[in-house]
N, C-alpha and C positions, 0 to 999 in steps of 0.2 A: 729551806722551803719551797726556795725561787727551782730550784734544780729539781726537788717531788716535781712540783707544777709543770716543770719544766718537761718531763719525763712523762706526768700525765693527758697532756696536751700532745703531743708526740705519739703514741698509741692512741689516744682519740683518732690521728686523723690517720695513720692505718688503717682503722678497724675503718673507718668510714669510704677507707679507697679498695678497701678489699671485698667489702658486701657487695651484696651482690640484692639481697633482697627483692628491692622498687622497681631491677629494671626491665622486670617483663610487662611489669603494669606503666611505668613511663611511655616504651615502647607502642606497646597494645592502645595508650589513648592517641600517641603522635600517629602514628597508622591509623586506628579508625574509622578516620573520616576520610580518608582515599579507599579505605575495603567500600565503606558504604556507597560511595560514587562511583568505583568502578562497579560493583553489584546492580546499583540500580539503573544505569547508563547499560549496562549491558543487558537488562531485561526488556530499557526503552528502545534500542538499538535494536537488539533481537526482535521484535512484538512489531516494529516500522518495517522493515526487511519482510516481515511474513505478512504484512498486510498487503505491501506492497507487490509481493508475490497471490496471492490475494487474490488480486488485484486483474496481474495478467492471466491469473485464470478464470476468475470471470468471464474479462471482455472475451477470449476464444468460446467460455463457453456458451455464451446466447448468442454468438457469432453464427458459430457452429451449428447449436439448434434450429436457428430459421434459415442457416443456408440446407438444410435436411429438409427442407416444404419445398413446394408447394407454392404456399398462400397459407397468409398467418392472421389469422381474426382474433377478435379483440381478447376473448379468453384465452386463448394463443399466450399471445402475447403477455399475458397478465401470468402467466408458470409462468412462463419463461424467465418472466422478475421474480416471480417467486423462489427460483432455479439460483439465479444468482447473491438470492441472500443465503440461501441451505452453503454454497458455492465458499462465501466469505465467510458463515460463520467457523469461528463463535464469535470470532469480531463483530461489533453493531455495524445493523443493518441500516438504522440511523443515518449515517455517516456516506454513506452510500450512493452516485447516480450513477445511474446507467444507460445511456442512448443506443440504439439498435437503428440503422437507417440501412435503407437499401439504395446503392449508387448504379445508375443503368451509363452508361457508355456508349453513346451515339456515335454512325458511320464515322464524323470526323474527329472522334477521340476525344470529344471533350466527357466531360464526367458529371452527373447534376444528379443531389436529389431527388428520387423520385416516391421515396416518404424515410416518417422518421417517428420514434417514437421514445418515450422517456421514462426511467422511473426515479424521480425524486431531481431530476434533471429539467432541460432545457431542449426539447425537440430541434432538428435541426430544420430550418424551411426549406417547402419544396421549389425545387428549380434553384438551386444553391450549390453552384460552378465550384465543384470540389481540384483540387488539385492531388493528384497522384503519384507515385515514380513513375517512371516508363518502364517500367516492367510491366506496374499490372495495369497498362492500357493497350488494352485489349476492344478493338471497335466493334459495336453490337453486341457487345457481354453486359453482365453488372458482377457487381458485390453486395457483398451484407458486412456492413460496418458496424464493428462491437465498441466504445466507448467506456471507462471506464475509471472515475476521479472518485476517489477516498479520502475525506478531511481527517488525518493523524491529526491527533490530540496527546501528547505525550501523559502519560497516568503522571508519572511523579513531577518532571520540568527540571530536575536539578542537570542534566548533562542536555538536555535538547529541550527547547524551550519554544514556545509558539503553535502552532497552528502547521503543517505539513501537506500538502496535494501529492497526494501516489496514488498514479490511475496508468492504463493502458487503451493503449487502444490493435486491435487484431481484425484485420479484412478477407473474409473467404468468399471463391466461388459461390454460388450454389449448384447444387450437386443433383437432383431431380428433374431440371428445367434451365432456361436461359436467365429467369429474371422470377425472383419471389416477390406475388402480387401479397397486398392488403388487404384485407375488407375487417369490415364491420361485426359481421356475424359468426 
């Protein structure tokens, strides 16, 4: 009787050792959380990189649109800010801050803000001294400065948590005149 029980136990242990029925389910259960983390983390990182790239495009676009004119009016500036919203699409425009400024460089090479407008942010104060890279300091000229800030909040928050301030700046020389003026009408 003992020999018979021992043989049954050995056969049961062999069947258990060679059984493969639930291995896939156990492996899947162990890997599934990591696969979800990789997927959602990839989505969050990709979205962040895309918004960062859109910020660069918005900064260049607003500076370029202003640099193509002699004078910017209130209505023209509103159209430029609408264009910024179109460039950042399909992402939310509510998290977008756009500032466009004209920098005048005098004969001594001192750069100051001539005028500044913003959408969702804070305009730069007139006559604020700006430090530029030496290559941009050309006496008796001006620059159009486009600045963008985008507050990116990851959708899932599994891999990236908190809020990230993404943005960029672009400086262009006016094309049609030495300086772009700003008027109310």
